[in-house]
C-alpha positions in Angstrom: 105.4 123.2 119.8 105.5 125.3 116.7 102.3 126.7 115.1 103.2 125.2 111.8 105.9 122.8 110.4 109.3 124.3 109.8 109.7 126.2 106.5 110.3 124.0 103.5 109.1 120.8 105.1 105.4 121.1 104.4 104.2 120.1 100.8 100.6 120.7 99.9 98.8 117.5 99.2 101.5 115.3 100.8 101.4 113.4 104.2 103.4 114.9 107.1 104.6 112.8 110.0 103.4 113.7 113.5 101.3 116.6 112.0 99.3 116.7 115.3 102.2 118.6 116.9 101.3 121.7 114.9 98.2 123.7 114.1 95.8 121.2 112.7 92.1 120.2 112.4 91.3 116.5 113.0 88.2 114.4 112.3 87.6 110.9 113.5 85.1 108.4 112.1 84.5 105.3 114.2 82.6 102.0 114.2 82.0 101.5 118.0 81.3 97.8 117.5 84.7 96.9 116.0 86.6 99.9 117.4 88.0 100.5 114.0 88.4 104.1 113.1 90.0 106.6 110.7 91.9 109.7 111.8 92.0 112.6 109.3 94.4 115.5 110.0 94.6 118.7 107.9 97.0 121.6 108.3 96.8 125.2 107.0 100.1 124.6 105.1 98.4 122.0 102.9 99.8 118.9 104.6 97.7 116.0 105.8 98.0 112.8 107.8 95.6 109.9 107.4 95.6 106.9 109.7 93.5 103.8 110.1 93.4 102.5 113.7 92.4 99.4 115.6 92.2 99.0 118.5 92.3 102.4 120.3 95.5 104.4 119.6 97.0 101.6 117.5 97.8 102.7 114.0 97.4 99.9 111.4 98.6 102.2 108.6 99.6 105.8 108.2 100.3 108.3 105.3 97.4 107.3 103.1 97.0 109.7 100.1 94.1 112.2 99.8 93.3 115.2 97.6 93.7 118.2 99.9 94.3 121.9 99.4 94.5 124.8 101.8 94.7 128.5 101.7 95.5 131.2 104.3 94.0 134.7 104.3 96.7 136.6 106.1 94.6 139.7 106.3 91.8 138.1 108.2 93.9 135.4 109.9 91.6 132.7 108.6 92.6 129.6 106.8 90.4 127.2 104.8 91.0 123.7 103.6 89.2 121.3 101.3 89.7 117.6 101.2 88.2 114.8 99.0 88.3 111.8 101.3 87.7 108.4 99.7 84.7 106.7 101.3 86.8 103.5 101.5 88.8 105.0 104.3 85.7 104.9 106.6 85.3 101.7 108.6 82.4 99.3 108.0 79.3 100.3 110.0 80.7 103.7 110.8 78.3 105.3 113.4 80.3 107.7 115.6 82.6 110.7 115.0 84.3 113.6 116.6 86.3 116.7 115.4 89.1 118.6 117.0 91.3 121.6 116.4 94.7 122.7 117.7 96.2 126.2 117.5 98.7 128.3 119.4 96.9 130.3 122.1 96.5 134.1 122.0 97.1 136.4 124.9 93.4 136.7 125.4 93.0 132.9 125.5 95.9 132.7 127.9 94.2 135.2 130.2 91.0 133.2 130.1 92.7 130.0 131.1 92.1 128.2 127.7 95.8 127.5 127.0 97.5 124.3 128.1 101.1 124.1 129.3 102.4 123.6 125.8 101.0 127.0 124.7 98.2 125.5 122.6 94.4 125.6 122.6 92.7 122.2 122.1 89.1 122.4 120.9 86.6 119.5 120.5 83.1 119.1 119.0 82.3 116.5 121.6 84.7 117.2 124.5 85.9 114.9 127.2 85.2 115.7 130.9 86.6 119.0 132.2 90.0 118.7 133.8 91.2 115.7 131.8 94.3 116.0 129.7 93.3 116.5 126.0 92.7 113.0 124.5 91.5 112.8 121.0 91.3 109.1 121.2 88.7 109.1 124.0 86.2 107.2 121.8 83.6 107.1 124.6 82.7 110.8 124.1 82.2 110.6 120.3 78.8 111.7 118.9 76.4 109.8 116.7 77.1 109.7 112.9 74.6 108.6 110.3 76.3 108.0 106.9 72.9 108.2 105.1 72.6 111.8 106.3 75.3 112.8 103.8 74.3 110.3 101.1 76.9 107.7 102.0 75.9 104.1 101.5 77.7 100.7 101.7 80.6 102.2 103.6 83.5 99.8 103.8 86.1 98.8 101.3 89.1 97.1 99.9 91.2 99.4 102.1 90.0 97.9 105.4 89.7 94.4 104.0 93.4 94.6 103.0 94.6 96.1 106.2 93.0 93.3 108.2 95.3 91.0 106.2 98.3 93.3 106.9 98.3 94.4 103.3 98.9 98.0 102.2 96.3 99.0 99.5 96.0 102.1 97.3 93.4 102.9 94.7 94.9 105.4 92.3 92.6 107.8 90.4 94.5 111.1 90.2 96.4 111.9 87.0 99.7 113.6 86.7 97.7 116.6 85.3 95.5 116.7 88.4 92.4 115.3 87.0 90.5 112.1 87.7 91.5 109.2 85.5 89.1 107.0 83.5 90.5 103.7 84.6 91.6 103.5 88.3 94.6 101.3 89.3 94.4 99.1 92.3 97.7 98.2 93.9 98.4 96.0 96.9 101.7 95.5 98.9 102.0 92.3 100.9 104.8 91.5 103.3 105.9 87.8 102.9 107.8 87.1 106.1 108.3 83.4 105.4 110.2 84.3 102.2 111.7 87.6 103.3 110.0 89.1 100.3 107.6 91.8 99.2 104.7 91.1 96.8 103.2 93.9 94.7 99.9 93.1 92.9 98.1 95.4 90.5 94.7 95.3 88.8 93.3 97.6 86.1 90.6 97.5 83.4 92.1 97.9 79.9 90.4 99.4 76.9 90.7 98.3 73.3 93.3 100.9 72.4 95.6 99.6 75.2 95.4 96.1 73.7 96.4 97.5 70.3 99.6 99.1 71.4 102.9 97.8 70.0 105.0 95.7 72.3 105.9 98.3 74.9 108.3 96.1 76.7 110.8 96.6 73.9 111.5 99.9 75.5 112.8 98.3 78.8 116.2 97.7 77.2 116.9 101.1 75.7 116.8 104.8 76.5 113.0 104.6 76.6 113.1 102.5 79.8 111.1 105.0 81.9 108.4 105.2 79.2 107.5 101.5 79.5 103.7 101.0 79.7 102.6 99.5 83.0 103.4 100.5 86.6 106.5 102.1 88.1 107.0 101.8 91.9 109.7 103.7 93.7 111.0 102.9 97.2 113.1 105.8 98.5 115.3 106.6 101.5 116.2 110.0 103.0 119.7 109.6 101.5 118.0 109.4 98.1 118.9 105.8 97.5 116.0 104.2 95.8 114.8 101.1 94.0 112.6 101.5 90.9 110.6 98.4 89.8 108.6 98.2 86.6 105.6 96.0 86.3 105.3 96.1 82.5 102.2 95.7 80.4 103.0 93.6 77.4 100.0 94.1 75.1 101.2 91.5 72.5 101.2 88.4 74.7 99.6 89.3 78.0 96.3 87.6 76.9 98.1 84.3 76.4 100.0 84.3 79.7 99.0 81.9 82.4 98.5 83.5 85.8 101.6 81.8 87.3 103.8 82.0 84.2 107.0 84.1 84.5 107.0 87.3 82.4 110.2 89.0 81.3 108.4 92.4 81.0 109.9 93.8 84.3 113.0 95.4 85.6 114.7 96.6 88.8 116.8 99.8 88.9 119.1 100.7 91.7 119.8 104.4 92.0 121.5 106.9 94.3 120.2 110.4 93.5 117.5 111.1 91.1 119.4 110.1 87.9 122.5 108.2 89.1 121.9 104.7 88.0 124.0 102.1 89.9 122.7 98.9 88.2 119.7 97.7 86.3 118.4 94.1 86.2 115.9 92.7 83.7 113.3 90.0 83.6 112.2 87.4 86.2 114.6 85.6 88.4 114.5 83.3 91.4 114.4 86.2 93.8 112.5 88.6 91.5 109.5 86.9 89.9 106.9 88.6 87.7 103.6 87.4 86.2 100.9 89.2 84.2 97.8 88.2 82.3 94.4 89.4 81.2 91.1 88.1 82.6 87.6 88.6 81.1 85.0 90.0 83.4 81.5 90.9 82.1 82.8 91.8 78.7 85.7 93.8 80.2 89.4 93.0 79.9 91.2 93.3 83.2 94.9 93.3 83.5 96.3 91.6 86.6 100.0 91.5 87.4 102.1 90.4 90.4 105.8 90.9 91.3 107.5 89.2 94.3 111.0 90.1 95.1 113.5 89.7 98.0 113.8 92.4 100.7 117.4 92.5 99.7 116.4 94.6 96.7 115.2 97.4 98.9 117.6 100.2 99.9 118.2 100.5 103.6 115.8 102.6 105.6 113.1 103.1 103.0 110.8 106.0 104.0 109.0 107.2 100.9 107.1 105.7 98.0 105.8 106.8 94.6 103.7 104.9 92.0 103.2 106.0 88.4 100.8 104.2 86.0 102.0 104.7 82.5 98.7 104.0 80.8 98.2 106.3 77.9 95.9 104.7 75.3 98.2 104.9 72.3 101.5 106.0 73.8 103.9 104.8 76.5 105.2 108.3 77.3 104.5 109.5 80.9 102.2 112.5 80.4 99.4 114.4 82.2 96.8 111.6 81.6 98.8 109.0 83.5 97.9 108.1 87.1 100.1 109.0 90.0 99.9 108.2 93.7 101.3 111.4 95.2 100.9 114.4 93.0 102.8 117.7 92.8 102.8 119.8 89.6 105.7 118.5 87.4 106.1 118.0 83.7 108.0 114.8 84.3 107.5 113.1 87.7 109.7 110.1 86.8 112.7 110.0 89.2 111.4 113.2 90.9 112.3 112.5 94.6 110.5 115.6 95.7 107.1 114.1 94.7 107.3 110.9 96.8 105.1 110.5 99.9 105.7 108.8 103.2 105.0 105.1 103.4 104.3 102.9 106.5 107.4 100.7 106.2 106.2 98.1 108.7 103.7 96.8 106.1 106.4 96.3 103.5 109.4 94.8 105.2 110.7 93.7 108.6 112.0 97.0 109.8 115.1 95.6 111.6 115.9 93.7 108.4 115.6 96.9 106.4 117.6 99.0 108.9 120.9 97.4 107.6 122.4 97.4 104.2 121.4 94.3 102.2 124.0 92.1 100.3 122.7 93.5 97.0 123.1 97.1 98.0 126.5 96.4 99.6 127.7 95.0 96.3 126.4 97.7 94.0 127.5 100.6 96.1 131.1 99.2 96.2 131.4 98.8 92.5 
């Protein structure tokens, strides 16, 4: 295997598929009672790969986002990486861990018999028995881990609760400008097999200035479409076909909406290429149903919204995802203060395919269903 991913394929701060085939450092945190564990992989090029697993070797979800940067000192031949890993990625009652490293073997390491047949050196904090093929998932050799020793308490989270229900969950805190936002956005993706549909749910605390905004949903129907306050979700393929759905925040009547009442503050845009619009649909429909409302919790106003739509809206072979939270206090323009799921420096991340991150498709849609072109995409690409 190569010492690092091919040129141009590694993006700092973004997940990279099968990163373990390259030079990498890996850390595992395990609850030995449940056999739930997280695998954290970090490469010198700045890429990462985060997986939640249960049972052994079985990935429940991959490609979770994390803030990670790396730098290489080519003079000394040393690289350093720094990651801010959300505590919610650790399993409940985490009590075991291990750490590993992979690099291409040097001549000296080859002469000392440290290099395996693939030309790599495999290192481990708590190694398996001598003579056994390298196995990072040998949970039996993991060492003890005490969360309190590094001031971690109440480990366990919505991430693991959701994945147990086969839901994909993200908590968004990073802004387009690279800072930490004041009001995180929670977003869930739930695959509804009985209806061949995908459900997206969001939740976010709103401040008084949000509630005083003009009706931002008016912008859905004009050239300000991409500036609509709320949440934009992009589902993207390698061929750059993508679906953009907007879960709009309608400040003027959200408070009066019932939780199950249809809202028209939503749209679905079908595109091929970053700015080539094929078709756009507005409002709730039988196969595209949107609701939003405000709830009061301990003197806080919390926005909750839910969009369910047919798998037929998804382009065939989705591989990437991006989420942008247009949530500026007094403006609907996407700017450095708005939240983003996968961040790379850009003045305008809307429709920027290069900023999307890998998504674990099996949690969104039946993969065999999504492998073929849906009736909707067959129709709009023939127009």
